[in-house]
Backbone as a ProteinNet text record, in pm:
[ID]
protein_1_A
[PRIMARY]
MSLSYIFRLSLLTVILLASCSAGDGNNMERQRADSLCNEVINGKLNLEQLAESDEFMYFDEKYFHEPSDLKTIPVFDKVQIQLVTYRIYKHVKLVDNRYQFAVKQAKDLHIPNKAFVYYQRSFDEMNRKAAASRDSIRLELPDDYATRLIRE
[TERTIARY]
12834.5	12886.2	13046.1	13087.6	13262.4	13288	13390.8	13429.2	13492.4	13560.4	13554.3	13446.4	13304.1	13181.7	13124.9	13155.7	13085.1	13139.9	13333.9	13383.8	13346.5	13312.8	13295.2	13150	13045.1	12962.3	12976.8	13032.4	13028.1	13116.5	13222.2	13300.9	13153.2	13074.4	13022.5	12877	12817.7	12755.1	12778.3	12918	12982.7	13008.7	13068.5	13040.6	12942.8	12874	12721.6	12636.6	12676.3	12625.7	12714.3	12856.3	12927	12878	12814.3	12796.3	12647.9	12526.5	12472.6	12490	12529.9	12583.6	12669.8	12753.7	12894.8	12801.5	12870.8	12786.2	12703.6	12649.8	12531	12601.3	12714.8	12777.4	12873.4	12990.7	13040.2	13020.1	13075.8	13004.2	13113.3	13198	13226.1	13141.4	13115.5	13007.3	12882.1	12813.6	12724.9	12705.1	12818.6	12848.8	12842.6	12912.3	12920.9	12802.9	12722	12571.3	12523.7	12492.1	12392.7	12473.5	12582.8	12660.9	12591.1	12602.5	12564	12423.3	12329.3	12198.3	12146.4	12211.7	12226.1	12235.9	12331.9	12382.4	12218.4	12214.5	12068.3	11962.1	11940.8	11831.2	11844.4	11992.5	12047.1	12067.3	11986.1	12007.1	12164.4	12257.2	12388.2	12483.7	12373	12392.1	12268.1	12267.8	12108.4	12104.8	11976.6	11906.5	11976.2	11923.7	11932.7	12059.9	12137.4	12317.6	12366.9	12327.2	12386.9	12309.6	12193.4	12155.6	12186.4	12226.9	12369.6	12511.6	12550.2	12661.3	12701.7	12834.8	12864.8	12857.7	12848.3	12836.7	12738.8	12793.5	12738.6	12570.7	12402.4	12297.8	12278	12185.5	12120.1	11979.8	11904.5	11811.5	11762.9	11673.3	11707.9	11561.7	11655.1	11580	11471.4	11375.2	11221	11112.7	11184.5	11085.6	11089.4	11162.6	11094.3	11002.5	10924.6	10873.3	10726.7	10719.6	10605.1	10594.9	10462.7	10432.4	10445.3	10489.5	10544.8	10558.5	10430.9	10364.6	10509.3	10583.3	10669.4	10656.5	10495.8	10459.9	10469.6	10479.4	10442.5	10557.5	10689.5	10785.4	10889	10976.4	11106.6	11164.9	11234.8	11246.9	11416.7	11467.8	11603.8	11591.4	11469	11460.2	11394.5	11303.7	11286.1	11373.2	11491	11572.7	11643.4	11674	11720.4	11693.3	11544.9	11475.7	11458.8	11440.4	11421	11583.7	11666.1	11826.9	11837.6	11774.5	11810.8	11678.7	11585.1	11455.4	11474.6	11553.8	11597.7	11680.3	11788.3	11899.1	11829	11746.6	11638.7	11562	11490.2	11384.8	11460.8	11547.3	11622.7	11700.7	11704.6	11734.8	11605.2	11516.1	11345.7	11277.2	11217.5	11151.8	11037.4	10944	10802.5	10766.2	10775.2	10811.1	10728.6	10606.7	10515.4	10447.7	10381.1	10379	10422.1	10590.5	10653.4	10763.6	10810.2	10923.6	11054.4	11140.8	11298.2	11334.9	11438.9	11525.3	11661.9	11731.8	11829.9	12015.6	11979.9	12136.8	12113.4	12222.6	12281.9	12307.2	12323.8	12450.1	12457	12368.6	12366.3	12471.5	12622	12743.5	12722.5	12675.9	12675.1	12577.5	12496.2	12416.2	12455.1	12554.3	12595.7	12550.6	12395.6	12347.4	12384.7	12280.1	12265.1	12237.9	12329.9	12251.8	12153.9	12088.8	11991.1	11864	11881.6	11810.6	11764	11840.2	11886.4	11762.3	11801.6	11718.4	11613.4	11546	11442.2	11353.7	11384.7	11350.2	11351	11473.5	11457.8	11273.7	11317.8	11261	11104.5	11067.1	10936.2	10894.5	11020.3	10938.6	10917.7	11006.6	10974.2	10826.3	10794.2	10658.2	10524.7	10524.3	10445.1	10471.4	10475.4	10554	10550.2	10538.3	10409.8	10286.1	10274.3	10113.4	10043.4	10090.3	10046.4	10022.4	10188.5	10171.8	10062.9	10041.6	9889.9	9727.8	9754.7	9639.3	9635.3	9730.3	9745.7	9693.9	9774	9771.9	9670.5	9559	9460.2	9471.7	9593.4	9671.3	9763.6	9683.7	9819.1	9908	10045	10141.9	10180.4	10240.7	10238.6	10366.8	10389.1	10567.9	10568.2	10593.2	10574	10660.3	10739	10878.8	10919.3	10906.4	10979.4	10948.1	10933.5	10872.3	11029.7	11163.7	11261.5	11271	11277.6	11264.2	11154.2	11042.1	10879.1	10943.5	10969	11023.6	11128.1	11216.6	11305	11277.2	11162.7	11099.7	10977.8	10939.4	10836	10853.1
11796.5	11856.2	11811	11818	11830.4	11997.8	12028.5	12153.3	12243.4	12115.8	12177.6	12172.8	12146.9	12147	12251.1	12300.2	12463.4	12527.1	12566.8	12626.8	12662.6	12533.6	12588	12619.7	12549	12682.9	12812.4	12836.8	12989.7	13088.4	13024.5	13075.6	13124.9	13030.3	13031.3	13093.9	13139.9	13245.1	13380.5	13342.9	13514.9	13571.8	13463.1	13452.9	13488.1	13434.5	13460	13649.2	13648.9	13790.3	13917.2	13831.5	13950.3	13973.4	13868.3	13849.9	13910.8	13882.6	13996.3	14129.1	14203.5	14347.7	14371.7	14321.4	14319.3	14410.4	14511	14580.3	14673.2	14696.9	14816.8	14943.3	14968.5	15108.2	15143.2	15157.5	15254.6	15398.5	15452.7	15580.5	15681.3	15690.3	15742.2	15745.1	15593.3	15595.4	15663.2	15623.9	15689.5	15865.8	15891.5	16072.7	16083	16028.5	16054.6	16061.9	15967.3	15887.5	16020	16101.7	16188.8	16292.4	16354.5	16483.7	16497.2	16332.6	16353.1	16380.6	16331	16364.2	16484.2	16542.5	16684.7	16802	16705.6	16772.8	16775.1	16669	16644.3	16715.1	16730.7	16821.8	16989.3	17027.1	17142.7	17163.2	17083.1	17107.7	17095.4	17045.4	17065	16931.9	16795.4	16730	16596	16541.3	16482.5	16364.3	16339.1	16253.5	16088.8	16088	16016.5	15924.7	16047.4	16011.1	15960.9	16017.1	15934.9	15822.9	15771.5	15644.2	15519.8	15619.8	15493.6	15479.8	15554.5	15558.7	15425.9	15437.3	15317.5	15349.2	15485.1	15526.9	15458	15416	15390	15470.3	15389.3	15462.1	15417.2	15472	15372.4	15443.9	15429.1	15526.8	15461.7	15522.2	15497.6	15344.8	15279.1	15116.2	15141.9	15293.1	15296.7	15251.3	15300.4	15280	15136.4	15060	14927.2	14864.9	14917.8	14905.1	14925.3	15064.3	15167.9	15222.2	15189.3	15213.1	15418.3	15425.8	15600.3	15605.3	15721	15795.5	15882.2	15901.5	15983.2	16113.1	16136.3	16247.2	16321	16230.7	16296.5	16325.1	16227.7	16255.3	16352.8	16353.7	16442	16464.2	16566.8	16549.8	16461.8	16458.4	16358.7	16209.3	16224.8	16047.6	15995.5	16145.7	16049.6	16019.5	16099.6	16104.1	15996	15910.9	15826.1	15665.5	15709.8	15590.4	15593.3	15663.4	15650.7	15636.8	15636.7	15620.5	15411.3	15424.3	15281.7	15164.2	15198.3	15177.6	15189.5	15236.5	15235.7	15214.8	15150.4	15076	14900.3	14910.4	14742.6	14738.3	14814.1	14778.5	14773.4	14826.4	14832.9	14647.1	14615	14452.9	14371.4	14405.7	14298.8	14294.8	14168.1	14202.5	14058.9	14036	14040.8	13908.2	13775.3	13683.4	13556.1	13480.9	13452	13470	13586.3	13647.4	13601.9	13611.4	13608.5	13718.4	13783	13875.2	13798	13828.2	13745.4	13927.1	13849.2	13965.5	13910.2	14006.3	13910.8	13931.1	14012.7	14021.5	13961.4	13910.6	13842.3	13906.9	13959.7	14061.9	14193.6	14276.3	14434.4	14541	14413.5	14508.5	14522.4	14451.2	14472.1	14610.9	14652.4	14746.9	14858.3	14869.3	14955.7	15010.5	14893.2	14950.7	14833	14878.5	14773.2	14688.3	14530.9	14429.2	14432	14545.7	14499.1	14553.5	14631.9	14663.5	14570.3	14489.4	14439.2	14297.8	14289.1	14153.5	14205.3	14260.1	14362.9	14347.4	14426.1	14384.8	14251.1	14156	14038.5	13929.5	13998.3	13882.1	13951.1	14029.4	14089.1	14062.3	14036.2	13933.7	13784.7	13741.1	13618.5	13583.3	13677.4	13672.4	13720.9	13797	13837.8	13721.3	13661.1	13551.8	13384.1	13404.4	13293.9	13279.5	13433.2	13491.4	13488.6	13501.2	13470.6	13290.8	13260.9	13123.1	13004.5	13096.7	13022	13062.2	13147.2	13190.2	13102.1	13043.1	12999.2	13096.7	13191.6	13301.3	13375.2	13405	13462	13604.3	13618.4	13736.3	13755.4	13896.2	13895.1	13993.3	13985.2	14034.2	14166.4	14297.8	14414	14418.7	14497.1	14552.4	14637.2	14804.2	14809.4	14861.3	14813.1	14819.2	14913.6	15052.4	15171.2	15191.5	15111.1	15129.2	15212.9	15193.8	15231.2	15355.9	15395.6	15514.8	15579.6	15540.9	15620	15670	15560.3	15611.4	15699.3	15708.1	15841.5	15972.2	15976.7	16083.4	16178.4	16056.4	16086.6	16238.6
9743.8	9614.7	9660.5	9550	9552.5	9548.6	9618.8	9612.4	9444.6	9387.8	9224.8	9179.6	9171.6	9095.8	9172.9	9272.4	9380.9	9269.8	9288.4	9212.2	9124.8	8993.1	8865.1	8869.7	8913.1	8946.5	8987.9	9050.7	9130.4	8956.9	8932.3	8835	8688.2	8693.7	8586.2	8582.7	8723.2	8738.5	8751	8775	8737.1	8572.1	8518.6	8372.9	8360	8360.5	8294.3	8352.1	8489	8479.9	8418.6	8414	8375.8	8206.8	8127	7978.1	7980.7	8082	8066.8	8095.9	8197.5	8199.6	8054.4	7993	7892	7792.3	7735.7	7651.6	7658.1	7807.7	7781.7	7844.9	7793.7	7761.4	7905.9	7884.8	8022.2	8051.9	8085.9	8166.1	8028.5	7967.3	7864.5	7730.5	7748.5	7599.1	7608.2	7726.3	7746.1	7756.8	7832.7	7821.5	7629.2	7587.1	7465.7	7365.6	7393.4	7361.2	7372.5	7526.3	7516.6	7462.2	7439.4	7400.3	7267.5	7202.3	7058.9	7041.1	7125.7	7139.3	7151.4	7237.4	7287.8	7088.2	7061.4	6901.3	6813.3	6829.1	6739.1	6767.5	6880.8	6963.4	6923.7	6890.3	6898.5	6742.7	6631.2	6507.8	6441.7	6559.8	6462.5	6412.3	6448.9	6386.9	6346.5	6214.2	6201.1	6238.9	6239.5	6370.3	6273.2	6134.8	6085.9	6105.2	6006.3	6057.5	6170.2	6255	6403	6381.1	6356.8	6390.5	6276.2	6168.2	6095.3	6136.5	6197	6264.7	6384	6358.4	6483.4	6629.3	6652.7	6791.4	6878.4	7038	7104.6	7146.8	7189.5	7196.3	7276.8	7349.3	7467.2	7472.5	7562.7	7617.3	7783.6	7866.1	7976.8	7995.5	8087.3	8078.5	8150.9	8192.6	8257	8120.8	8040.2	7909	7867.2	7910.6	7897.3	7967.5	8064.4	8197.2	8165.7	8095.5	8099.7	7981.8	7898.3	7779.5	7763.4	7685.5	7604.5	7495.7	7463.9	7386.7	7318.8	7190.9	7171	7166.6	7169.7	7164.9	7291	7394.6	7490.5	7652.1	7594.6	7686.7	7613.3	7684.6	7677.8	7570.7	7499.6	7364.8	7345.7	7515.5	7495.6	7488.4	7559.8	7573.1	7439	7388.6	7282.1	7130	7085.1	7041	7108.5	7195.6	7235.6	7188	7221.1	7166.1	7036.4	6968	6809.8	6787.2	6823	6768.6	6762.3	6903.3	6962.9	6838.7	6856.3	6798.6	6661.5	6597.4	6447.6	6410.7	6482.7	6477.5	6492.5	6561.8	6592.5	6438.2	6406.7	6297.8	6217	6173.3	6027.2	6021.1	6103.5	6069.1	6131.8	6087.7	6129.5	6006.4	5989.2	5795.6	5861.3	5812.6	5818.4	5760.4	5795	5679.2	5739.8	5628.3	5707.9	5835.4	5881	5993.9	6096.5	6082.4	6212.7	6174.8	6297.9	6320.8	6273.8	6208.4	6192.4	6209.1	6297.3	6348	6322	6244.1	6117.7	6248.3	6347	6382.8	6573.4	6533.6	6667.3	6789.9	6784.2	6907.4	6893.7	7041.8	7065.9	7015.8	7004.8	6967.3	6808.9	6727.5	6600.2	6554.6	6653.5	6628.2	6704.3	6784.4	6928	6985	7074.1	7194.8	7307.4	7413.2	7499.1	7464	7557.9	7533.4	7623	7678.5	7791	7694.3	7600.4	7484	7337.8	7340	7207.5	7294.8	7371.3	7448.4	7489.7	7513.6	7529.2	7439.1	7325.5	7171.1	7132.6	7157.7	7105.8	7182.6	7250.6	7355	7298.5	7341.6	7207.8	7100.9	7032.5	6889.2	6944.8	7007.6	7013.5	7088	7170	7250.8	7120.8	7038.9	6939.2	6821.6	6816	6736.5	6773.1	6954.6	6993.1	6990.4	7025	7045.7	6915.7	6749.4	6615.9	6626.3	6629.5	6643.4	6721.7	6809.4	6937.5	6853.9	6818.2	6733.9	6620.4	6551.3	6425.5	6335.2	6319.2	6292.6	6240.5	6354.1	6341.1	6363.9	6444.1	6534.7	6391.9	6320.5	6192.3	6206.5	6264	6245	6153.7	6184.7	6076	6091.9	6010.8	5937.3	5824.3	5847.9	5684.9	5646.6	5522.1	5469.6	5514	5558.8	5594.6	5706.7	5826.9	5966.2	6036.8	6013.6	6083.4	6015.6	5907.2	5890.4	5944.8	5945.3	5984.6	6122.1	6232	6396.3	6354.5	6294.2	6324.2	6262.5	6188	6151.7	6212.4	6331.9	6394.4	6490.4
[MASK]
++++++++++++++++++++++++++++++++++++++++++++++++++++++++++++++++++++++++++++++++++++++++++++++++++++++++++++++++++++++++++++++++++++++++++++++++++++++++

């Protein structure tokens, strides 16, 4: 291998790693998000207004890997999950038994790239399962699902 090839490959790897972690919120954005969630919990800010805002929101990545019931997790975590999930499902439609996600970038929703990719992959996986079952698996999505999430 030539030295220029190795250099380009190394540069490409660095760029890809940077782009994967980009948009996940810096410390200041996360502190602001935490503060706003506390305002919701303390009744000083409306959850729906915050969900509709352009404020960066995130939730603990551990919830990507373990099943969670909004009724049993801590209130702070619940608010964070509701905000991010609302922003995702606000842009999801069910068309011909397939989920269509109308947003292409996490920054459009003001959420972490990791959360965006997690949900996007989940929709893709559910669509694959429905297709593999020749649509015997019926996907569901109530019209007001995003709003239901915020009011739970």
